[in-house]
N, CA, C and O atoms as a CHARMM CRD file, in Angstrom:
* protein
*
  380
    1    1 MET  N      0.82900  -1.18700   0.00000 PROA 1      0.00000
    2    1 MET  CA    -0.01200  -0.01100   0.01800 PROA 1      0.00000
    3    1 MET  C      0.89300   1.23500  -0.01500 PROA 1      0.00000
    4    1 MET  O      1.90900   1.29800   0.67800 PROA 1      0.00000
    5    2 ALA  N      0.51400   2.18800  -0.80600 PROA 2      0.00000
    6    2 ALA  CA     1.30400   3.42000  -0.84000 PROA 2      0.00000
    7    2 ALA  C      0.40500   4.59600  -1.21800 PROA 2      0.00000
    8    2 ALA  O     -0.60300   4.43200  -1.90500 PROA 2      0.00000
    9    3 GLY  N      0.79100   5.77600  -0.75600 PROA 3      0.00000
   10    3 GLY  CA     0.06500   6.98900  -1.12700 PROA 3      0.00000
   11    3 GLY  C     -1.25200   7.16200  -0.42100 PROA 3      0.00000
   12    3 GLY  O     -1.50700   6.56700   0.62600 PROA 3      0.00000
   13    4 ILE  N     -2.08800   7.99900  -1.02100 PROA 4      0.00000
   14    4 ILE  CA    -3.39100   8.36000  -0.46700 PROA 4      0.00000
   15    4 ILE  C     -4.32300   7.11100  -0.26000 PROA 4      0.00000
   16    4 ILE  O     -4.96000   6.99800   0.78700 PROA 4      0.00000
   17    5 PRO  N     -4.39800   6.20400  -1.22900 PROA 5      0.00000
   18    5 PRO  CA    -5.25900   5.04800  -1.01900 PROA 5      0.00000
   19    5 PRO  C     -4.82000   4.22800   0.23200 PROA 5      0.00000
   20    5 PRO  O     -5.65700   3.64900   0.92400 PROA 5      0.00000
   21    6 HSD  N     -3.52300   4.19400   0.49800 PROA 6      0.00000
   22    6 HSD  CA    -2.97500   3.55100   1.67300 PROA 6      0.00000
   23    6 HSD  C     -3.62700   4.11400   2.93900 PROA 6      0.00000
   24    6 HSD  O     -4.10100   3.36000   3.78900 PROA 6      0.00000
   25    7 TRP  N     -3.64600   5.44400   3.05700 PROA 7      0.00000
   26    7 TRP  CA    -4.21200   6.08300   4.22500 PROA 7      0.00000
   27    7 TRP  C     -5.70700   5.99500   4.25400 PROA 7      0.00000
   28    7 TRP  O     -6.31100   5.95700   5.32600 PROA 7      0.00000
   29    8 ALA  N     -6.33300   5.96300   3.05500 PROA 8      0.00000
   30    8 ALA  CA    -7.79600   5.86800   3.01800 PROA 8      0.00000
   31    8 ALA  C     -8.23900   4.47500   3.48600 PROA 8      0.00000
   32    8 ALA  O     -9.24400   4.36200   4.18700 PROA 8      0.00000
   33    9 VAL  N     -7.51400   3.41600   3.11500 PROA 9      0.00000
   34    9 VAL  CA    -7.83300   2.07900   3.58600 PROA 9      0.00000
   35    9 VAL  C     -7.63600   2.01800   5.10800 PROA 9      0.00000
   36    9 VAL  O     -8.47600   1.45900   5.81300 PROA 9      0.00000
   37   10 LEU  N     -6.54700   2.58300   5.61600 PROA 10     0.00000
   38   10 LEU  CA    -6.32000   2.54400   7.07000 PROA 10     0.00000
   39   10 LEU  C     -7.37700   3.35700   7.79300 PROA 10     0.00000
   40   10 LEU  O     -7.82900   2.94300   8.86100 PROA 10     0.00000
   41   11 ALA  N     -7.78100   4.47300   7.26800 PROA 11     0.00000
   42   11 ALA  CA    -8.81800   5.29500   7.90500 PROA 11     0.00000
   43   11 ALA  C    -10.13800   4.55700   7.92900 PROA 11     0.00000
   44   11 ALA  O    -10.85500   4.58300   8.93000 PROA 11     0.00000
   45   12 PHE  N    -10.46500   3.89000   6.81700 PROA 12     0.00000
   46   12 PHE  CA   -11.70700   3.09900   6.76800 PROA 12     0.00000
   47   12 PHE  C    -11.63900   1.93100   7.78000 PROA 12     0.00000
   48   12 PHE  O    -12.60300   1.66800   8.50000 PROA 12     0.00000
   49   13 ALA  N    -10.49100   1.24100   7.82000 PROA 13     0.00000
   50   13 ALA  CA   -10.34200   0.15700   8.78700 PROA 13     0.00000
   51   13 ALA  C    -10.47100   0.64900  10.21900 PROA 13     0.00000
   52   13 ALA  O    -11.07900  -0.01200  11.06000 PROA 13     0.00000
   53   14 ALA  N     -9.88500   1.83300  10.49300 PROA 14     0.00000
   54   14 ALA  CA    -9.97400   2.40600  11.85000 PROA 14     0.00000
   55   14 ALA  C    -11.44900   2.77400  12.14700 PROA 14     0.00000
   56   14 ALA  O    -11.91000   2.57200  13.27000 PROA 14     0.00000
   57   15 LEU  N    -12.17900   3.30200  11.16900 PROA 15     0.00000
   58   15 LEU  CA   -13.58500   3.60700  11.34400 PROA 15     0.00000
   59   15 LEU  C    -14.39700   2.36800  11.69200 PROA 15     0.00000
   60   15 LEU  O    -15.17300   2.37300  12.64700 PROA 15     0.00000
   61   16 VAL  N    -14.21400   1.31100  10.91300 PROA 16     0.00000
   62   16 VAL  CA   -14.87400   0.06200  11.10800 PROA 16     0.00000
   63   16 VAL  C    -14.54400  -0.49300  12.49200 PROA 16     0.00000
   64   16 VAL  O    -15.43200  -0.91200  13.23400 PROA 16     0.00000
   65   17 ALA  N    -13.25400  -0.48900  12.82900 PROA 17     0.00000
   66   17 ALA  CA   -12.83000  -1.01900  14.11600 PROA 17     0.00000
   67   17 ALA  C    -13.43000  -0.24800  15.27800 PROA 17     0.00000
   68   17 ALA  O    -13.92500  -0.83900  16.23800 PROA 17     0.00000
   69   18 SER  N    -13.38400   1.06000  15.18900 PROA 18     0.00000
   70   18 SER  CA   -13.93100   1.88700  16.27600 PROA 18     0.00000
   71   18 SER  C    -15.45700   1.72200  16.39000 PROA 18     0.00000
   72   18 SER  O    -16.00800   1.73200  17.49100 PROA 18     0.00000
   73   19 THR  N    -16.11500   1.57600  15.26400 PROA 19     0.00000
   74   19 THR  CA   -17.56400   1.34700  15.31500 PROA 19     0.00000
   75   19 THR  C    -17.89500  -0.00200  15.98200 PROA 19     0.00000
   76   19 THR  O    -18.80300  -0.08700  16.81000 PROA 19     0.00000
   77   20 ILE  N    -17.16000  -1.03300  15.61600 PROA 20     0.00000
   78   20 ILE  CA   -17.40300  -2.33200  16.22600 PROA 20     0.00000
   79   20 ILE  C    -17.11700  -2.25400  17.72100 PROA 20     0.00000
   80   20 ILE  O    -17.90100  -2.74200  18.53500 PROA 20     0.00000
   81   21 ALA  N    -15.99300  -1.63800  18.08000 PROA 21     0.00000
   82   21 ALA  CA   -15.60400  -1.53700  19.49000 PROA 21     0.00000
   83   21 ALA  C    -16.61500  -0.69700  20.26400 PROA 21     0.00000
   84   21 ALA  O    -16.89600  -0.97200  21.43100 PROA 21     0.00000
   85   22 GLY  N    -17.16500   0.34100  19.60200 PROA 22     0.00000
   86   22 GLY  CA   -18.13800   1.18100  20.27200 PROA 22     0.00000
   87   22 GLY  C    -19.45400   0.45600  20.51400 PROA 22     0.00000
   88   22 GLY  O    -20.08800   0.64500  21.55200 PROA 22     0.00000
   89   23 VAL  N    -19.86200  -0.36300  19.57000 PROA 23     0.00000
   90   23 VAL  CA   -21.12400  -1.08800  19.69100 PROA 23     0.00000
   91   23 VAL  C    -20.99900  -2.28100  20.64100 PROA 23     0.00000
   92   23 VAL  O    -21.87000  -2.51900  21.47700 PROA 23     0.00000
   93   24 THR  N    -19.89900  -3.02400  20.49600 PROA 24     0.00000
   94   24 THR  CA   -19.76600  -4.28100  21.28800 PROA 24     0.00000
   95   24 THR  C    -18.99600  -4.11000  22.55700 PROA 24     0.00000
   96   24 THR  O    -19.19400  -4.87200  23.50400 PROA 24     0.00000
   97   25 GLY  N    -18.08700  -3.09600  22.61600 PROA 25     0.00000
   98   25 GLY  CA   -17.27100  -2.89400  23.78400 PROA 25     0.00000
   99   25 GLY  C    -15.94800  -3.58400  23.72000 PROA 25     0.00000
  100   25 GLY  O    -15.15700  -3.49800  24.65900 PROA 25     0.00000
  101   26 PHE  N    -15.68200  -4.27400  22.62500 PROA 26     0.00000
  102   26 PHE  CA   -14.38200  -4.98800  22.43800 PROA 26     0.00000
  103   26 PHE  C    -14.21800  -5.28100  20.92900 PROA 26     0.00000
  104   26 PHE  O    -15.14800  -5.10100  20.14300 PROA 26     0.00000
  105   27 GLY  N    -13.05500  -5.71900  20.56900 PROA 27     0.00000
  106   27 GLY  CA   -12.80200  -6.15700  19.22000 PROA 27     0.00000
  107   27 GLY  C    -12.19000  -5.18700  18.23800 PROA 27     0.00000
  108   27 GLY  O    -11.85000  -5.55300  17.11400 PROA 27     0.00000
  109   28 GLY  N    -12.05300  -3.95500  18.66600 PROA 28     0.00000
  110   28 GLY  CA   -11.48700  -2.93400  17.74500 PROA 28     0.00000
  111   28 GLY  C    -10.06300  -3.26300  17.33000 PROA 28     0.00000
  112   28 GLY  O     -9.70700  -3.12500  16.16000 PROA 28     0.00000
  113   29 ALA  N     -9.24100  -3.70200  18.29400 PROA 29     0.00000
  114   29 ALA  CA    -7.85300  -4.03500  17.96400 PROA 29     0.00000
  115   29 ALA  C     -7.75600  -5.25300  17.03700 PROA 29     0.00000
  116   29 ALA  O     -6.88600  -5.30500  16.16800 PROA 29     0.00000
  117   30 ALA  N     -8.62800  -6.20700  17.22000 PROA 30     0.00000
  118   30 ALA  CA    -8.60700  -7.41900  16.39600 PROA 30     0.00000
  119   30 ALA  C     -9.00800  -7.08500  14.95400 PROA 30     0.00000
  120   30 ALA  O     -8.55800  -7.76400  14.03100 PROA 30     0.00000
  121   31 VAL  N     -9.80900  -6.09700  14.74300 PROA 31     0.00000
  122   31 VAL  CA   -10.19300  -5.67800  13.41300 PROA 31     0.00000
  123   31 VAL  C     -9.13700  -4.80400  12.77700 PROA 31     0.00000
  124   31 VAL  O     -8.89200  -4.90500  11.57500 PROA 31     0.00000
  125   32 LEU  N     -8.51100  -3.95400  13.55500 PROA 32     0.00000
  126   32 LEU  CA    -7.54500  -3.00900  13.00600 PROA 32     0.00000
  127   32 LEU  C     -6.17800  -3.61700  12.75400 PROA 32     0.00000
  128   32 LEU  O     -5.44900  -3.17000  11.86800 PROA 32     0.00000
  129   33 LEU  N     -5.82600  -4.63900  13.53200 PROA 33     0.00000
  130   33 LEU  CA    -4.49300  -5.23900  13.40400 PROA 33     0.00000
  131   33 LEU  C     -4.17500  -5.75800  12.01300 PROA 33     0.00000
  132   33 LEU  O     -3.08600  -5.47200  11.51700 PROA 33     0.00000
  133   34 PRO  N     -5.05300  -6.50100  11.34900 PROA 34     0.00000
  134   34 PRO  CA    -4.69400  -6.97200   9.97400 PROA 34     0.00000
  135   34 PRO  C     -4.44100  -5.85900   8.98800 PROA 34     0.00000
  136   34 PRO  O     -3.59500  -5.99600   8.10500 PROA 34     0.00000
  137   35 ALA  N     -5.16700  -4.74700   9.12200 PROA 35     0.00000
  138   35 ALA  CA    -4.94200  -3.63400   8.22000 PROA 35     0.00000
  139   35 ALA  C     -3.56500  -2.98800   8.47900 PROA 35     0.00000
  140   35 ALA  O     -2.84800  -2.60600   7.55500 PROA 35     0.00000
  141   36 LEU  N     -3.22800  -2.88400   9.79300 PROA 36     0.00000
  142   36 LEU  CA    -1.93200  -2.30500  10.13100 PROA 36     0.00000
  143   36 LEU  C     -0.77800  -3.23100   9.66400 PROA 36     0.00000
  144   36 LEU  O      0.25200  -2.74700   9.19300 PROA 36     0.00000
  145   37 VAL  N     -0.95800  -4.54000   9.79600 PROA 37     0.00000
  146   37 VAL  CA     0.07100  -5.47900   9.34000 PROA 37     0.00000
  147   37 VAL  C      0.22700  -5.40100   7.84300 PROA 37     0.00000
  148   37 VAL  O      1.35300  -5.43200   7.34700 PROA 37     0.00000
  149   38 ALA  N     -0.87200  -5.30000   7.09800 PROA 38     0.00000
  150   38 ALA  CA    -0.79400  -5.15200   5.61800 PROA 38     0.00000
  151   38 ALA  C     -0.07200  -3.88000   5.23800 PROA 38     0.00000
  152   38 ALA  O      0.69000  -3.85400   4.27100 PROA 38     0.00000
  153   39 ALA  N     -0.31200  -2.81700   6.00200 PROA 39     0.00000
  154   39 ALA  CA     0.24900  -1.50400   5.67500 PROA 39     0.00000
  155   39 ALA  C      1.73700  -1.33900   6.08900 PROA 39     0.00000
  156   39 ALA  O      2.54100  -0.75700   5.36000 PROA 39     0.00000
  157   40 PHE  N      2.06600  -1.87300   7.27900 PROA 40     0.00000
  158   40 PHE  CA     3.37800  -1.61700   7.83700 PROA 40     0.00000
  159   40 PHE  C      4.22800  -2.83500   8.09300 PROA 40     0.00000
  160   40 PHE  O      5.44400  -2.71900   8.24800 PROA 40     0.00000
  161   41 GLY  N      3.61200  -4.01000   8.14200 PROA 41     0.00000
  162   41 GLY  CA     4.37100  -5.21100   8.54900 PROA 41     0.00000
  163   41 GLY  C      4.18300  -5.47200  10.01100 PROA 41     0.00000
  164   41 GLY  O      3.77100  -4.58400  10.75800 PROA 41     0.00000
  165   42 MET  N      4.48200  -6.69100  10.43800 PROA 42     0.00000
  166   42 MET  CA     4.18800  -7.08900  11.80500 PROA 42     0.00000
  167   42 MET  C      5.02300  -6.29600  12.84100 PROA 42     0.00000
  168   42 MET  O      4.49400  -5.87200  13.86900 PROA 42     0.00000
  169   43 ARG  N      6.30000  -6.10300  12.56900 PROA 43     0.00000
  170   43 ARG  CA     7.16700  -5.43500  13.55400 PROA 43     0.00000
  171   43 ARG  C      6.69500  -4.03500  13.83900 PROA 43     0.00000
  172   43 ARG  O      6.80300  -3.58400  14.97900 PROA 43     0.00000
  173   44 GLU  N      6.18600  -3.33900  12.87400 PROA 44     0.00000
  174   44 GLU  CA     5.72900  -1.96500  13.07700 PROA 44     0.00000
  175   44 GLU  C      4.30200  -1.91200  13.52700 PROA 44     0.00000
  176   44 GLU  O      3.94200  -1.00400  14.27600 PROA 44     0.00000
  177   45 ALA  N      3.44800  -2.85600  13.10300 PROA 45     0.00000
  178   45 ALA  CA     2.02000  -2.83600  13.43700 PROA 45     0.00000
  179   45 ALA  C      1.73100  -2.96200  14.91000 PROA 45     0.00000
  180   45 ALA  O      0.85100  -2.28400  15.43900 PROA 45     0.00000
  181   46 ILE  N      2.47800  -3.84000  15.58200 PROA 46     0.00000
  182   46 ILE  CA     2.19000  -4.08300  17.00100 PROA 46     0.00000
  183   46 ILE  C      2.43800  -2.82200  17.82800 PROA 46     0.00000
  184   46 ILE  O      1.55600  -2.44400  18.59900 PROA 46     0.00000
  185   47 PRO  N      3.56600  -2.15900  17.71500 PROA 47     0.00000
  186   47 PRO  CA     3.73900  -0.92600  18.50600 PROA 47     0.00000
  187   47 PRO  C      2.74500   0.18300  18.11300 PROA 47     0.00000
  188   47 PRO  O      2.28800   0.93600  18.97300 PROA 47     0.00000
  189   48 ILE  N      2.41800   0.28100  16.83700 PROA 48     0.00000
  190   48 ILE  CA     1.45000   1.29900  16.42100 PROA 48     0.00000
  191   48 ILE  C      0.09100   1.01100  17.07100 PROA 48     0.00000
  192   48 ILE  O     -0.54800   1.92700  17.58900 PROA 48     0.00000
  193   49 LEU  N     -0.34700  -0.22500  17.05100 PROA 49     0.00000
  194   49 LEU  CA    -1.60000  -0.58600  17.64100 PROA 49     0.00000
  195   49 LEU  C     -1.56200  -0.39300  19.15700 PROA 49     0.00000
  196   49 LEU  O     -2.54700   0.03800  19.75700 PROA 49     0.00000
  197   50 THR  N     -0.44800  -0.70600  19.75900 PROA 50     0.00000
  198   50 THR  CA    -0.31800  -0.52100  21.22600 PROA 50     0.00000
  199   50 THR  C     -0.48800   0.95200  21.59800 PROA 50     0.00000
  200   50 THR  O     -1.23800   1.27000  22.52100 PROA 50     0.00000
  201   51 VAL  N      0.19600   1.85400  20.89500 PROA 51     0.00000
  202   51 VAL  CA     0.08800   3.25400  21.16800 PROA 51     0.00000
  203   51 VAL  C     -1.34200   3.75400  20.91300 PROA 51     0.00000
  204   51 VAL  O     -1.86600   4.54600  21.69600 PROA 51     0.00000
  205   52 ALA  N     -1.96600   3.29900  19.83400 PROA 52     0.00000
  206   52 ALA  CA    -3.35700   3.68900  19.54000 PROA 52     0.00000
  207   52 ALA  C     -4.29600   3.23500  20.68200 PROA 52     0.00000
  208   52 ALA  O     -5.17800   3.98100  21.10800 PROA 52     0.00000
  209   53 GLN  N     -4.08600   2.00400  21.16100 PROA 53     0.00000
  210   53 GLN  CA    -4.94900   1.50200  22.26000 PROA 53     0.00000
  211   53 GLN  C     -4.65600   2.29400  23.52800 PROA 53     0.00000
  212   53 GLN  O     -5.60000   2.63200  24.24300 PROA 53     0.00000
  213   54 LEU  N     -3.43100   2.60300  23.84100 PROA 54     0.00000
  214   54 LEU  CA    -3.10900   3.37100  25.04200 PROA 54     0.00000
  215   54 LEU  C     -3.75700   4.76700  24.98200 PROA 54     0.00000
  216   54 LEU  O     -4.31100   5.23600  25.97600 PROA 54     0.00000
  217   55 ILE  N     -3.68800   5.39800  23.86300 PROA 55     0.00000
  218   55 ILE  CA    -4.31400   6.68000  23.69400 PROA 55     0.00000
  219   55 ILE  C     -5.83900   6.62900  23.85500 PROA 55     0.00000
  220   55 ILE  O     -6.44800   7.45500  24.53500 PROA 55     0.00000
  221   56 GLY  N     -6.42200   5.62300  23.20000 PROA 56     0.00000
  222   56 GLY  CA    -7.88000   5.46800  23.26500 PROA 56     0.00000
  223   56 GLY  C     -8.36500   5.16400  24.67600 PROA 56     0.00000
  224   56 GLY  O     -9.33200   5.76000  25.15200 PROA 56     0.00000
  225   57 ASN  N     -7.68100   4.22600  25.34700 PROA 57     0.00000
  226   57 ASN  CA    -8.06300   3.88800  26.70200 PROA 57     0.00000
  227   57 ASN  C     -7.78100   5.05100  27.68300 PROA 57     0.00000
  228   57 ASN  O     -8.57000   5.32500  28.58800 PROA 57     0.00000
  229   58 GLY  N     -6.69300   5.68800  27.48400 PROA 58     0.00000
  230   58 GLY  CA    -6.36800   6.82600  28.33300 PROA 58     0.00000
  231   58 GLY  C     -7.37600   7.96500  28.20400 PROA 58     0.00000
  232   58 GLY  O     -7.74100   8.60300  29.19200 PROA 58     0.00000
  233   59 SER  N     -7.81800   8.20900  26.97000 PROA 59     0.00000
  234   59 SER  CA    -8.80500   9.29800  26.75200 PROA 59     0.00000
  235   59 SER  C    -10.13900   8.92100  27.38400 PROA 59     0.00000
  236   59 SER  O    -10.84900   9.79900  27.87500 PROA 59     0.00000
  237   60 ARG  N    -10.49700   7.64400  27.38400 PROA 60     0.00000
  238   60 ARG  CA   -11.76500   7.24800  28.04700 PROA 60     0.00000
  239   60 ARG  C    -11.66400   7.40800  29.53500 PROA 60     0.00000
  240   60 ARG  O    -12.63400   7.80500  30.18100 PROA 60     0.00000
  241   61 VAL  N    -10.48600   7.10200  30.11300 PROA 61     0.00000
  242   61 VAL  CA   -10.29000   7.31700  31.53300 PROA 61     0.00000
  243   61 VAL  C    -10.39500   8.81500  31.83200 PROA 61     0.00000
  244   61 VAL  O    -11.06800   9.21500  32.78200 PROA 61     0.00000
  245   62 TRP  N     -9.74900   9.61500  31.04300 PROA 62     0.00000
  246   62 TRP  CA    -9.75800  11.08800  31.26400 PROA 62     0.00000
  247   62 TRP  C    -11.13800  11.64200  31.17800 PROA 62     0.00000
  248   62 TRP  O    -11.53000  12.42500  32.04300 PROA 62     0.00000
  249   63 PHE  N    -11.92300  11.26800  30.15100 PROA 63     0.00000
  250   63 PHE  CA   -13.23400  11.82300  29.95100 PROA 63     0.00000
  251   63 PHE  C    -14.23100  11.37300  31.03300 PROA 63     0.00000
  252   63 PHE  O    -15.20000  12.07600  31.32100 PROA 63     0.00000
  253   64 ASN  N    -13.98600  10.21400  31.61900 PROA 64     0.00000
  254   64 ASN  CA   -14.87600   9.66100  32.64400 PROA 64     0.00000
  255   64 ASN  C    -14.24900   9.70700  34.03200 PROA 64     0.00000
  256   64 ASN  O    -14.69000   8.98100  34.92200 PROA 64     0.00000
  257   65 ARG  N    -13.24600  10.53000  34.23700 PROA 65     0.00000
  258   65 ARG  CA   -12.53100  10.55600  35.50000 PROA 65     0.00000
  259   65 ARG  C    -13.42200  10.91300  36.68700 PROA 65     0.00000
  260   65 ARG  O    -13.15600  10.46000  37.80000 PROA 65     0.00000
  261   66 ARG  N    -14.43400  11.68200  36.49200 PROA 66     0.00000
  262   66 ARG  CA   -15.35700  12.03800  37.61400 PROA 66     0.00000
  263   66 ARG  C    -16.23400  10.86600  38.01200 PROA 66     0.00000
  264   66 ARG  O    -16.79100  10.85300  39.10900 PROA 66     0.00000
  265   67 GLU  N    -16.36400   9.88200  37.13100 PROA 67     0.00000
  266   67 GLU  CA   -17.20000   8.72300  37.41200 PROA 67     0.00000
  267   67 GLU  C    -16.42100   7.58900  38.00900 PROA 67     0.00000
  268   67 GLU  O    -17.03800   6.60400  38.41300 PROA 67     0.00000
  269   68 LEU  N    -15.10700   7.64900  38.09800 PROA 68     0.00000
  270   68 LEU  CA   -14.30100   6.55200  38.58400 PROA 68     0.00000
  271   68 LEU  C    -14.50000   6.35600  40.07500 PROA 68     0.00000
  272   68 LEU  O    -14.56800   7.32300  40.83400 PROA 68     0.00000
  273   69 ASP  N    -14.59400   5.09900  40.49400 PROA 69     0.00000
  274   69 ASP  CA   -14.57900   4.73400  41.87700 PROA 69     0.00000
  275   69 ASP  C    -13.13600   4.36800  42.21900 PROA 69     0.00000
  276   69 ASP  O    -12.66100   3.28600  41.87400 PROA 69     0.00000
  277   70 TRP  N    -12.45600   5.26900  42.89100 PROA 70     0.00000
  278   70 TRP  CA   -11.01800   5.08400  43.11100 PROA 70     0.00000
  279   70 TRP  C    -10.72500   3.91100  44.01500 PROA 70     0.00000
  280   70 TRP  O     -9.61700   3.37600  43.96600 PROA 70     0.00000
  281   71 ARG  N    -11.66300   3.48600  44.83800 PROA 71     0.00000
  282   71 ARG  CA   -11.45200   2.29200  45.65000 PROA 71     0.00000
  283   71 ARG  C    -11.33100   1.05100  44.75400 PROA 71     0.00000
  284   71 ARG  O    -10.50000   0.17800  45.00100 PROA 71     0.00000
  285   72 VAL  N    -12.17600   0.98300  43.70500 PROA 72     0.00000
  286   72 VAL  CA   -12.09400  -0.11300  42.74500 PROA 72     0.00000
  287   72 VAL  C    -10.77100  -0.05900  41.99000 PROA 72     0.00000
  288   72 VAL  O    -10.12200  -1.08500  41.78600 PROA 72     0.00000
  289   73 VAL  N    -10.37800   1.13100  41.58200 PROA 73     0.00000
  290   73 VAL  CA    -9.12500   1.31900  40.86300 PROA 73     0.00000
  291   73 VAL  C     -7.96200   0.81000  41.73900 PROA 73     0.00000
  292   73 VAL  O     -7.05000   0.15600  41.23300 PROA 73     0.00000
  293   74 GLY  N     -7.99500   1.10900  43.04700 PROA 74     0.00000
  294   74 GLY  CA    -6.96000   0.68600  43.96100 PROA 74     0.00000
  295   74 GLY  C     -6.88800  -0.83100  44.04700 PROA 74     0.00000
  296   74 GLY  O     -5.79700  -1.40100  44.03000 PROA 74     0.00000
  297   75 TRP  N     -8.04600  -1.49500  44.14000 PROA 75     0.00000
  298   75 TRP  CA    -8.07100  -2.96000  44.21600 PROA 75     0.00000
  299   75 TRP  C     -7.50700  -3.54600  42.92000 PROA 75     0.00000
  300   75 TRP  O     -6.73700  -4.50600  42.96700 PROA 75     0.00000
  301   76 PHE  N     -7.87600  -2.98900  41.77100 PROA 76     0.00000
  302   76 PHE  CA    -7.33500  -3.50200  40.50800 PROA 76     0.00000
  303   76 PHE  C     -5.81400  -3.29300  40.46100 PROA 76     0.00000
  304   76 PHE  O     -5.07900  -4.17700  40.02200 PROA 76     0.00000
  305   77 ALA  N     -5.35700  -2.15300  40.90200 PROA 77     0.00000
  306   77 ALA  CA    -3.90400  -1.84900  40.90800 PROA 77     0.00000
  307   77 ALA  C     -3.16000  -2.81700  41.80400 PROA 77     0.00000
  308   77 ALA  O     -2.06500  -3.26600  41.46700 PROA 77     0.00000
  309   78 LEU  N     -3.75700  -3.14400  42.96300 PROA 78     0.00000
  310   78 LEU  CA    -3.16200  -4.11000  43.86200 PROA 78     0.00000
  311   78 LEU  C     -3.04500  -5.47900  43.19900 PROA 78     0.00000
  312   78 LEU  O     -2.02000  -6.14500  43.33600 PROA 78     0.00000
  313   79 GLY  N     -4.05000  -5.89100  42.50400 PROA 79     0.00000
  314   79 GLY  CA    -3.98300  -7.18100  41.74300 PROA 79     0.00000
  315   79 GLY  C     -2.95600  -7.14700  40.64300 PROA 79     0.00000
  316   79 GLY  O     -2.25900  -8.13900  40.43200 PROA 79     0.00000
  317   80 VAL  N     -2.83400  -6.05700  39.94300 PROA 80     0.00000
  318   80 VAL  CA    -1.82600  -5.94300  38.88700 PROA 80     0.00000
  319   80 VAL  C     -0.44200  -6.04700  39.46400 PROA 80     0.00000
  320   80 VAL  O      0.41400  -6.73300  38.90400 PROA 80     0.00000
  321   81 CYS  N     -0.19800  -5.36600  40.59700 PROA 81     0.00000
  322   81 CYS  CA     1.11700  -5.43500  41.21200 PROA 81     0.00000
  323   81 CYS  C      1.44800  -6.85300  41.62000 PROA 81     0.00000
  324   81 CYS  O      2.57600  -7.30800  41.43100 PROA 81     0.00000
  325   82 GLN  N      0.48900  -7.54800  42.17000 PROA 82     0.00000
  326   82 GLN  CA     0.70700  -8.94200  42.63600 PROA 82     0.00000
  327   82 GLN  C      1.04100  -9.81800  41.42500 PROA 82     0.00000
  328   82 GLN  O      2.01200 -10.57300  41.48100 PROA 82     0.00000
  329   83 TRP  N      0.27800  -9.74500  40.34100 PROA 83     0.00000
  330   83 TRP  CA     0.53100 -10.59200  39.20200 PROA 83     0.00000
  331   83 TRP  C      1.82700 -10.20200  38.50800 PROA 83     0.00000
  332   83 TRP  O      2.50700 -11.06700  37.95500 PROA 83     0.00000
  333   84 ARG  N      2.18400  -8.93900  38.52200 PROA 84     0.00000
  334   84 ARG  CA     3.42300  -8.51400  37.87600 PROA 84     0.00000
  335   84 ARG  C      4.62900  -9.09000  38.64000 PROA 84     0.00000
  336   84 ARG  O      5.60800  -9.55100  38.05200 PROA 84     0.00000
  337   85 TYR  N      4.50900  -9.04000  39.99200 PROA 85     0.00000
  338   85 TYR  CA     5.57900  -9.62000  40.80000 PROA 85     0.00000
  339   85 TYR  C      5.69900 -11.13800  40.61000 PROA 85     0.00000
  340   85 TYR  O      6.80200 -11.67800  40.52200 PROA 85     0.00000
  341   86 SER  N      4.59400 -11.78400  40.55200 PROA 86     0.00000
  342   86 SER  CA     4.57000 -13.25600  40.32000 PROA 86     0.00000
  343   86 SER  C      5.18700 -13.58600  38.94100 PROA 86     0.00000
  344   86 SER  O      5.97200 -14.52600  38.82000 PROA 86     0.00000
  345   87 ALA  N      4.83000 -12.81800  37.92500 PROA 87     0.00000
  346   87 ALA  CA     5.38600 -13.05600  36.57900 PROA 87     0.00000
  347   87 ALA  C      6.89300 -12.85100  36.59600 PROA 87     0.00000
  348   87 ALA  O      7.62000 -13.61700  35.96400 PROA 87     0.00000
  349   88 GLU  N      7.38000 -11.83700  37.30300 PROA 88     0.00000
  350   88 GLU  CA     8.79800 -11.60400  37.38900 PROA 88     0.00000
  351   88 GLU  C      9.55100 -12.75400  38.07800 PROA 88     0.00000
  352   88 GLU  O     10.64400 -13.14400  37.66700 PROA 88     0.00000
  353   89 LEU  N      8.94100 -13.26800  39.11500 PROA 89     0.00000
  354   89 LEU  CA     9.57200 -14.44400  39.80800 PROA 89     0.00000
  355   89 LEU  C      9.58300 -15.65700  38.89400 PROA 89     0.00000
  356   89 LEU  O     10.57900 -16.37800  38.85500 PROA 89     0.00000
  357   90 CYS  N      8.49900 -15.90600  38.15400 PROA 90     0.00000
  358   90 CYS  CA     8.46900 -17.04100  37.21600 PROA 90     0.00000
  359   90 CYS  C      9.52500 -16.90100  36.09900 PROA 90     0.00000
  360   90 CYS  O     10.19400 -17.86400  35.72200 PROA 90     0.00000
  361   91 SER  N      9.64200 -15.67800  35.59300 PROA 91     0.00000
  362   91 SER  CA    10.60300 -15.49900  34.50200 PROA 91     0.00000
  363   91 SER  C     12.04600 -15.69500  34.99700 PROA 91     0.00000
  364   91 SER  O     12.87900 -16.20500  34.24800 PROA 91     0.00000
  365   92 GLN  N     12.34600 -15.31500  36.19800 PROA 92     0.00000
  366   92 GLN  CA    13.68300 -15.52700  36.77500 PROA 92     0.00000
  367   92 GLN  C     13.95200 -16.99300  37.06200 PROA 92     0.00000
  368   92 GLN  O     15.07300 -17.48300  36.92400 PROA 92     0.00000
  369   93 THR  N     12.92500 -17.65300  37.45100 PROA 93     0.00000
  370   93 THR  CA    13.04200 -19.09300  37.79800 PROA 93     0.00000
  371   93 THR  C     13.14800 -19.99500  36.53300 PROA 93     0.00000
  372   93 THR  O     13.92200 -20.95200  36.50100 PROA 93     0.00000
  373   94 HSD  N     12.35400 -19.66000  35.51000 PROA 94     0.00000
  374   94 HSD  CA    12.26700 -20.51100  34.34300 PROA 94     0.00000
  375   94 HSD  C     12.91900 -19.92700  33.12600 PROA 94     0.00000
  376   94 HSD  O     12.91600 -20.58300  32.08500 PROA 94     0.00000
  377   95 GLY  N     13.46800 -18.76400  33.17700 PROA 95     0.00000
  378   95 GLY  CA    13.97800 -18.20100  31.97400 PROA 95     0.00000
  379   95 GLY  C     15.30100 -17.62300  32.09500 PROA 95     0.00000
  380   95 GLY  O     15.84100 -17.10700  31.11700 PROA 95     0.00000
């Protein structure tokens, strides 16, 4: 893919992906990834999609920050720290 049609296909894929994700609540990345791989290759598509997902999720957190229950966020963060520590121990033991 090259030139303006390249970006038009990516823009259309992003529109379809965001529509699906908006309606269903999931699946946007699964729809967008093949288009990014076709356009940029696997090595470039994964970081591009990761940054796009981080920006999208971060914006939703920012726009809904007044609705967040920070106690729930704290419990989730506690669980993430525990699993991260466990994963680190496993990688040191087995890798």
